[in-house]
Each structure stands twice: as C-alpha cells, then as structure tokens.
FIMISE-903010 format. One record per residue (C-alpha): y, z, x. Coordinates in steps of 0.1 Angstrom, whole numbers, plus 2048, in hexadecimal, padded with zeros to 3 digits. Each point is the difference from the previous one (the first is absolute). Layout:
YZX/...
REM end
This chain:
75E9849CB/8177FA7E3/80281C7E6/80A7E87E4/7E57FC7E6/7FE7E17EA/7ED8067E0/7DC7F67FB/7E880B7E5/7E47FC819/7F281E813/8017EB81F/82380280D/8157E0808/7FE7F7824/81E804818/8067E3817/8257FB800/81B812813/81181E7F1/8217ED800/7F17E47EA/7EF8197E9/8208137FB/8127DF7F8/7E57F97E6/8038237F1/8267FD7FC/7FD7DD7F1/7E580B7E8/81581D7F5/81E7EB7F7/81880281C/8097DC801/7FD7F97DB/81981B7FA/8177F0819/7FD7DF7EE/80A80F7DE/82080D80F/8097DC807/7F47F17E0/8127DE7FD/81F7EE80C/81C7F57E8/8097DC7FD/8208067EC/8167F981D/7F27DD807/81A7E67F7/7F57E97E4/7DF8117FB/8017FE7DA/8037DA802/7E37FB818/7DF7F07F6/7E0814804/7F87F3823/82380780C/7FE8247F2/7DF806810/80B7F2822/8208147FF/7EC81F7F8/7E87FA81D/81D7FA818/8108217F6/7DE813804/7FB7F2822/82380980B/8028237F1/7DD80F7F9/7FB81F816/7ED7F9820/7E581A807/7EE806821/7E981E803/7F5811820/7DB7FC7FA/7FE7DC7F3/7F17E5815/80D7E37EA/8227FF7EF/8127F37E1/8038127DF/8067FB7DB/81B81B7FD/80F7F97DE/7EF8137E4/8057E67E5/7E67EA812/7E681B7F7/8057F57DB/7F97DB807/8247F47FF/8177F0819/81382080A/8237F47F6/8148067E0/81C7F07EE/8138157E7/7E581A803/7E37E87F7/7E67EF816/8087DD80B/7DD7F2800/7DC80C801/7E67FB81A/7DB7F7802/7DE811803/7DB7F87F9/8007E681C/7F57FD824/8177ED817/7F87EF821/81081181E/7E67F0817/8167E380B/81E816805/7EC816818/7EE7E3812/81D7E8803/8208157FA/81B7FE7E6/8147E8816/7E57E67F8/8038087DB/8267FC801/7FB7DF811/7EA7F57E3/81B80B7E8/81A7EB813/7E97E2801/7F88037DB/8268027F7/8077E2816/7E37EC7EF/80D8097DD/8207ED805/7EC7E07FA/7ED80E7E2/8088017DC/7FE8257FC/80C8147E2/81F817807/7EA81E7FC/7E97F481B/81E7FB817/80B8237F8/7DE80D809/8007EE822/82380D808/7F48237F7/7E47FD818/8187FA81D/81781D7F5/7E38187FD/7F47F7823/82380780D/8018217EE/7DE80A80F/80E7F8823/81F8157F9/7EA81E7F5/7EA7FB81E/81E801817/80B8217F2/7DF80F80A/8037F1822/822810805/7F28227F4/7E17FE815/8137F481F/812822800/7E38177FB/7DE7EF800/7FC7E781D/7DB7FC7F7/8087F47DD/81D7EB80D/7E87ED817/7EA7F87E2/81E7F47EC/80B7E981B/7E17EC7FA/7F58047DC/8017F87E4/8167E2809/7EA7F681D/7DA7FE7FF/7ED820806/7EE802822/7F08227FF/7F08177E7/81F8177FF/8177E27FB/7E97F37E4/8018217EE/826802803/8047DC7F3/7E98077E3/8118207F7/8237F3803/7F97E27E9/7EF8177E7/81C81A802/81A7E57FA/7EF7F47E0/7FD8257F5/825806808/8087E57E7/7EB8117E5/7DF7ED802/7DD80F802/7EA7E7811/7DC80480A/7F87FA825/7DF7EF7FE/7E87FE81D/81381081C/7E1806816/7FC7DA801/8247FD80C/80281D818/7DC80080E/8047E4819/82081080F/7ED821805/7E27EF80F/8177EE819/812820809/7E0814805/7F17E4816/81F7FF815/803826804/8228017EF/7F68187E6/7E581A7F8/7EF8067DE/8128217FE/8227F0806/7F87E57E6/7F781A7E7/821812804/8137DF7FB/7EC7F77E1/8048247F2/8267FB802/7FD7E17EB/7ED8147E5/81681E802/81F7EB7FB/7F17F27E1/8048237F1/8267FE803/8057FF7DA/7EE8217F9/81781A7F2/7FC826801/8078037DB/7F47DF7F1/8047FE7DA/7DE8017F1/7F17E27EE/7E67E780C/80280B824/8167FB81E/7EB7EA817/7FD7E17EA/8157E8815/7E47E6801/7FF7FE826/7DB7FB802/7EB7F581E/7E07ED802/7EA80481F/7DF7F380C/7ED7E27F3/7FF7DC80D/81C7E9809/8057DB7F6/7E87F681B/7E58167F2/80081881D/8038257FD/82480C801/7F7825805/80E80C821/80E81F812/81F8007E9/7E98037E2/7F282080E/82180D80B/80E7FC7DD/7E28157F3/80781A81B/8248047F6/7FA8057DB/7E2816806/816817815/8218007EE/7F57FB7DB/81C7E67FC/7FA7F07DE/81F7EA7FE/7ED7E280D/7E17FD7EA/7E57EF815/7E47E97F4/7E57F6817/7EF7DF7FC/7DB807803/7E07EC7FE/7DC80480A/80A7F1822/81B819807/7FC81581F/7ED8207F9/81B813813/81A7F47E7/7EC80B7E2/7FB82280F/824804809/80A7F77DC/7E981B7F3/80D81A819/8247FA7F5/7F87FE7DB/7F0822800/822810808/80D7F57DE/8217F37F6/7F17DF7F5/8107EF81D/7E47E980A/7F07E87E6/7E67E5804/7FF7DB7F7/7DF7ED7FD/80A7E2816/7E57E77F8/8048047DA/8267FC802/7FD7E1816/7E97F17E6/8198097E4/81C7F0812/7EC7E0807/7F77FE7DB/8258047F8/8077E1815/80B80D822/7F27EF81F/7E7814815/81780581E/81E80B7EB/7EA8177EB/7F681281F/82480A805/8018157E1/8118227FE/80F8127E3/8218017ED/80B824808/7E68107EA/7DD7F0800/8047DF7EE/7F47E4817/8187E580B/8077EA81F/81A813814/8217EE807/7F67E37E9/7FF80F7DD/81980A7E5/7EA81A7EF/8038167E2/7EA80B7E3/8038047DA/7EE8207F5/7F58067DC/7EB81A7EF/7DF7F17F5/7F781F7EC/8207FD7EB/7F97DB7FA/7DE80B7F2/80E81C7EB/8207F17F3/7FA7DA7FF/7DB7FE7F9/7F88207EE/8238047F1/7FF825802/8268027FE/7FF7F27DC/7F78107DF/7E27E97FD/7EE7FC821/7EA7E2806/7DC7FE7F4/7E37EF812/7DD7FC7F4/7F07FC822/807806824/8037DB80B/81A7F97E6/81481E80D/7FD7F5824/8097DC7F9/82080C7EE/80881681E/7FC7E3819/8177EB7EA/81A81B802/7FD803825/8037DA804/8218017ED/80C81C818/7F77EB81F/80F7E07F2/8208147F6/80380C824/7FC7DE80F/8157EC7E8/81B81A7FD/805802826/7FD7DB806/81A7F97E5/81781A80F/7FC7F7825/7F87DB800/80E7F37DE/7F57DC806/7DC80880A/7F17ED7E2/8117E080B/7F8803825/82280E80A/7F981C818/82580B804/8038267FD/81B8127ED/818814816/7F382380A/81081D812/8047F5825/7ED81281C/8067EB81F/7F1818819/7DE7FE7F0/8027DA7FD/8067FE826/7DE810806/7ED7EB7E6/7F27DF80A/80C7E37EB/82180E7F5/8157F281D/7ED7DF800/8057FB7DA/82380E800/7F48177E4/800826800/7E38177FB/8078057DB/8077DB7F8/7E07EE80B/805801826/7DF80F80C/7E07EC802/7F08137E3/80F80F7E1/7E88197F0/8058157E1/7DF8127F8/7F880C7DD/7F2823805/7EB8107E5/8028267FE/7E98177ED/7E37E9803/7E681C804/80F8127E2/7FE7E07EB/7DD7FB80C/7F68237F8/8107FC7DD/7ED7E07F9/7E081180B/80581E7EA/80A7EB7E1/7E17EB805/7E981E803/8108167E4/8067E57E6/7E97E3806/7E180E813/7FC8247F4/8157FC7E1/80C824802/8217F77F1/80F7E27EF/8197EA811/81C8087E8/7F9825803/8007FF826/8227EF7FF/80E81C7EB/7F181A817/8127F081D/8217FF7ED/7FB8257F8/7FA808824/7DC80D7F9/80E81B7E9/7E48117ED/7E57EB812/7F881781E/7DB7FE7FA/8007DA802/81880181E/7E9817813/7E37E97F8/8137E380E/80A812820/7DD80C807/7EA7E47F4/8127E0807/8027F7824/8207F280F/8087E881C/7FD80F822/7DD80F7FE/7EB7E280A/7F37FD7DC/7FA7DB7FB/8068027DA/821813803/80D7EC81D/7F97DF7EF/81E8027E9/81980581C/7EF7E7816/8017E67E4/8248077F9/80B7FC824/7ED7E0804/80D7F17E0/82480B808/7FE7ED821/7F37E17ED/81F8037E9/8167FE81E/7EE7E180E/8157E57EE/81F81080F/7F680B823/80A7DF811/80F7DE7F8/82380E7F6/81F808815/7F48257FD/7DB80A802/7F381B7E9/7DE80C80E/7F081F7F1/80282480D/7F88237F4/81881E804/81381C7F0/81480E81D/8038207EE/80C7F07DF/7E58127EE/81A81C7FE/81B7EC7EF/7E77EE7EA/7F08207F3/81A8067E4/7FB7DD7F2/7DA8037FF/7EA80E7E4/7E2815804/7E27ED80E/7DD7FC7F1/7F081081E/80F8227F9/822803811/81E8097EB/8237F17FD/81580881F/7E2805818/8057EF822/7E47E6802/7F37E981B/8147F481E/7FC7DD80E/7DB7F67FE/7F4824803/7ED8157E6/8128147E6/80682380E/7E48187F6/7E87E57F5/7F17F9823/7E581A805/7E67EF817/812800821/8137E9817/7E37E7805/7FC7FB7DB/8257F97FC/7FF7E581B/7E17F07F0/8117FF7DE/8207F180F/7ED7E6813/7ED7F27E2/81E7EB7F6/8077DF813/81D80E813/8047E0812/8107F37E0/81B81B803/8137EC81A/81D817807/7EB8207FE/7EE81B7ED/80482280F/7E681C7FF/80E823804/7E881A80F/808825803/7E7814815/7FA825805/80B80A824/7E0813807/7EA7E17FB/8127EC81B/80481B81B/7EE801820/7E87E680F/7EB7FE7E0/8207FA7EC/80C7E4816/7DE7EF7FE/7FF8047DA/8237F07FD/7F57E4817/7E37FA7E9/8167FF7E2/8167E6810/7E37EA809/7F28037DD/8217F57F2/7FF7E1816/7DC7F77FA/8038037DA/81F7E97FE/81D8177FC/8247F4803/81781C80A/7F8825802/81A81C806/7F082180A/8128217FE/7F2822809/81081D7EF/7F88227F1/80D8077DD/805824807/8177F781E/8137E87EA/80581B7E6/80E81781A/8177E580C/80D7FD7DC/809825801/80C802824/80E7DD809/81380C81E/7E080A811/7F17DD7FB/81C7E8809/7EA7E8814/7E28007E9/7FA7DB7F8/7EB7F17E4/7F77DD7F7/8117F77E0/7F77DB7FB/80C7E5817/81581A812/7FE82380E/81781C7F7/80682480B/7F18137E3/81E8177FB/8167E17F9/7EB7F77E2/80B80D7DE/7E88157EC/7F17E37ED/7F97EC820/7F2820810/7E88067E3/7F57DC802/7F6805824/7EF8217F9/7ED7F37E2/7EF7E4814/7DC80A802/7F780D823/7DF7F380D/7E680B818/7EF7E7817/
REM end
C-alpha cells in the first residue's frame, strides 16, 4: 500500500484505490514538478518573424500559435495514461505565451466553458471539414474583412493543432507505443473507447491551455459515461483500469502548480471547473459510473484544480448524495452543489428553452451558463459602498439625512438602479455601438480563435467568441456585500427609527469616526441586533428584500438586447480589496474589517449553526438571481466525521435543496491547522481550501486571503 499521505482534516483517512505509480505521479504534480518546468520555458519570442510589426491582430495571433505548436517543449511522463501538455509558463498567466519586444502579443480567455463534446464524438477532421465548407460558402457572402480574417484564422489554427499533435505522435512513437496508438485515432478521428475519449478530451483541453486559455470543461460524465459503459459491457476495461485512466486526466490538470508559487489569491484558480450529475436534455439522469469515478479520484488524491459542482435534486440517486457527502468531509472545498430544479426554473424565466436549459453548466467558477454556446462574463460592484458613498454620502463633509427608513431605502434602490443601468449602457456602447438603432455589429476585440472553434455559432456566423459569435452573450451585474448592506439597513432602522437610541445624523458621524468613543453603543449593536444568517425573520428581511429588488432592477436589461444582463450575487474574494474603501458599518464592524463573501453571512455574525444559515439564505427568491448566488459553508471537521457525520452532511445537503438554495460550496477545515500552515507552509503544501469560485492551496494565499478563510465562521451540524 502506498505510503504517500494526501492531507485531510478528517479523522477518517482518504481511501487508497489507485496504483502506487499513479499516486506518485499525483504527488510530484501537486508539489510543483511540472509547473516548475513550465516556468523554465516561459514564452517564445516573435522578434524574428519577418514583418511581424506590420501584421494585424489576427495575423499576429496566428503566427504566435504556429510558433508555439512548432517549438513548445513536448513532454511525456512515464506514469501518464493520456498525453499533451501546456509547457510554456506564460500560459499560466492567461496570455498567449509569445512575446514581441519583451511584451505579450495578446491575451487569452477564461470564465467560459467550451464544448469539446463534438470534437470527442466526431473528431477534429470533421471540425476542419466544417471550417473548409464555411470558408467556401463565404466566397458568395458579403462578409466584412474582419469576418474573413476570422475564418482564415480558423483554418490556420486547425493546421497548427495538427502540427502540435504530430510532434506528440513522433515522440510517443519512440517511447510510448500505448499513447501512440491512441494518437493515431484521436482527437482527429472519433473516439471509439473510453481511453480514446479521455485522450481526445484532454488533448483538446491541453491545446487551449497551451495557448493561455482557462476554459471550464462542463459535464464530462455525460460525455465519457457512454464510452465507459460500452467498454465495461464488452469486457475491454475494468472499473479499476478506468479509474487509473481518469486519474491521469485529473493529475495532468495539476501541471501548472509550482513548488514556490508567489502568494496572492491562490494557485489553483484556472477556472477548469466540472459539472457532474443531474439530468440531460431528454430529462433522464446523466449520473453514471464516470460520475462516481470522478468522486473516487478527488476523494483519494485531494486534487483541487478541477472544482466540481454536482447537480442535485430530490430525485438524485441516494448513492450520489452520499458520495458527495463522503468526499466533502475531507475538506478542500473541492465538491460543491447546485440545486438543479431551481436553476432550471431560473433559466426558463430568463428565456431559455426547456431542453437547452437542461444542458447548463458553469463558467469556470459557479455562474451558470449554457456550455459551448455562451459568451459570459460578469460586472461586480460593491453594494455596501453604493449605500455608504452614494446614498449615505459618508465620504462627504455633510452626509445625507433621511427622516424615515422607506425614504432611505428608496434612495438606495435609485442609486443601485443607476449602477445597473451604467453597467448595461456602458458595455453596450463599447461593444455594440449601434445597439440603440438595431445594429448588432460588435466592435473589434482581442482575437481568440481556438475558443471560437469550440463555441457553437461562431463558425456559422463568421464571428468570433468576443464579437457576437456565440448563441448567447451574457454580462451579469453581480452585487457584492449584499448581506452587509442588508445588516446595515436593519441596524439603521432599529437604532434610529424604531428604538431611537441615536439620531440619524449622529449615527452617520459615528460611522465616519469608525465608532471612536462609542464602544458602549457598538457592543449594544453587536449583542442585541440580529444579523442575516441566524434564521431571524426580522433580520433576514432586509437582505432578502435587497436581493429581490436588485434582481428586479436588472429585469429591463436581462434580455432584448445584443447582450443580456441578468442578476447575480458574488464577491469572489473582493471583500478584501473593497475593505479600504468602506466605512464602519451600523451593525458594529469597523473600517477595514473583512465582511461578507458572496451571499454568505458576515463573518462572526452567524451564531446559530449551519441549518440557520441555509434557512436565511433561502428566504430570498434565488430563482431571480439567474447566473447564481453562492453560499459559502465552513464546517468543523469533527462534526462530519464517521458514519454520523456523513449522515448529517447528507441531511444538510437535502435541506439546502428542499428550502430552495441555488449553489452551496462546503469546506471542512480546522482554524488551528490553518494557523499552523501559516507558520509552517512547507509542511502543508497540498492543503486546499475553497476560496470562492475556485480552490487554492492554502499556503499560496497571502496573509489577507488566509485570514479571510480563517475568519469564516465554522459551523457544527
């Protein structure tokens, strides 16, 4: 049995199912062996390319991709069961890894989920045939020059992909006949077996990563499950062999980990999320043996680089809910949960058809989109600062005055409405200048042909991903700090208008003075005014009202324009960068305190346990938050250990579903262990935590981010 130990906060050890060779491969990858190699080959220079300075943006991109596919290091490792690697370190920083005169040539994309399904099922030869046919058809069309540049780029990128693939065939032919046999068939031909399907999926993914993009992968159990079922039925493969193959896919996704990653917001945020479980477009359960193999792999190896969200409903198999709980108790925040029925209803209300809504996945974090059909991004803003600076005018010498709560709240909604309208109008003017006159022509954006090849609509419309090509273009306004704003409104209403403990003007001055000299009143507030997250109807009502009204403000913009602007709720850790610009809050926190994350309670204010948090969160009509509203849950390890702990966690998940939650990310961690990791980082290299829409190894977070994780209130269940 392997002696390698993958960290868990749980007293129950992680299971050992994989071979020692595979576990050693995982250990080396998680400790930075291949990320370090990538940083030694950071980027390729374009300075020697004739005429490069005079090329347009597509020509520069295509020349860069050609150079990468010719000269990027080819890497084969002894233990891997699928091959292809993103070996240039600049790709880790979301750029095409080529430079001209020492500067990046162009950026790359993330926060999207592409569609590799057709590439696996039909092969890239079929995709190249579509490119050729589209170019031929374009000769008779009145396309703009930029559209023709895009179509020409599609052909050149396909040729570059074939060149890169050929280099791996040459290398494998000399040393790895097993991999060579796979490469002879996929990804240019259709996959016929589970092993070929995994290789085809990985190679397409690795190619997009090699070019600096960070795509999500969507519902890979739906893609790979039928291949595994067929192999098992024919006796070509055993479950143990399939697990080893799939483990190789997950391990290779760790190829960007470095042994000495600079600290910041974490090293595992490459947005390569997966969604598993749930129903397909036909309404039938997708859950299959691949679903469970994925959970097996991350349970054993603690690989956090593919954050996984499971689509669950009251109809989900009991076995699946239990396996989710068993994996979640090992911490790392690797496995989160979607409430599938609620999200399907949210998407139908947005205007998606029932069948297409059933295909939903995420964007690389947890915002919902239709994979391979959506240009997605979001526009975050701090709802608390809007209240403090625009409504209350705390940043002026004469703060605002209100005589009653409803006048205050009405003014706040008016300010929020201006923020939403500013996001929508500003982006429409920038991206689609003629939108008011019915002209849906997009302004030129940075090219990213490889992503466009794997997005439906782009080739057909002769429009790239960033210029209106996909079927849906979504830019979601995301309110942050909503629980803090809700708590602030509640405290103002109680202190000023209900209990009349202080005048409105005096309270504003207290907040400007950061509670200086008002400790008695501050302690009264902290101990006598309930906050969101404790299942207190009065306290929760302010945040619930705010979230519902914010969604209503987005309603005029969420459809009917070249870009849709549906509502969402998030901070993604921005509560750290927002803290210096915030004032003290009426519910007792001081200037600079790190406050709520996403739709979760303000740290330290949730005192009634995990169930109370879920009940508070579910009081809002989360169906109106179309792209998502995340609830972060941190649990004590001891409460989820053993059989009773798994049962309790299952119950928590089912409660979240029955009460109408949207998305819940559960982490299990011990603050004492996290403190030890701060002091002895070399001893905790693989300790992963959930940050927001991504996971990160704790020691790669800077002190502020680490404190944010530690200060989240740990709950018993």
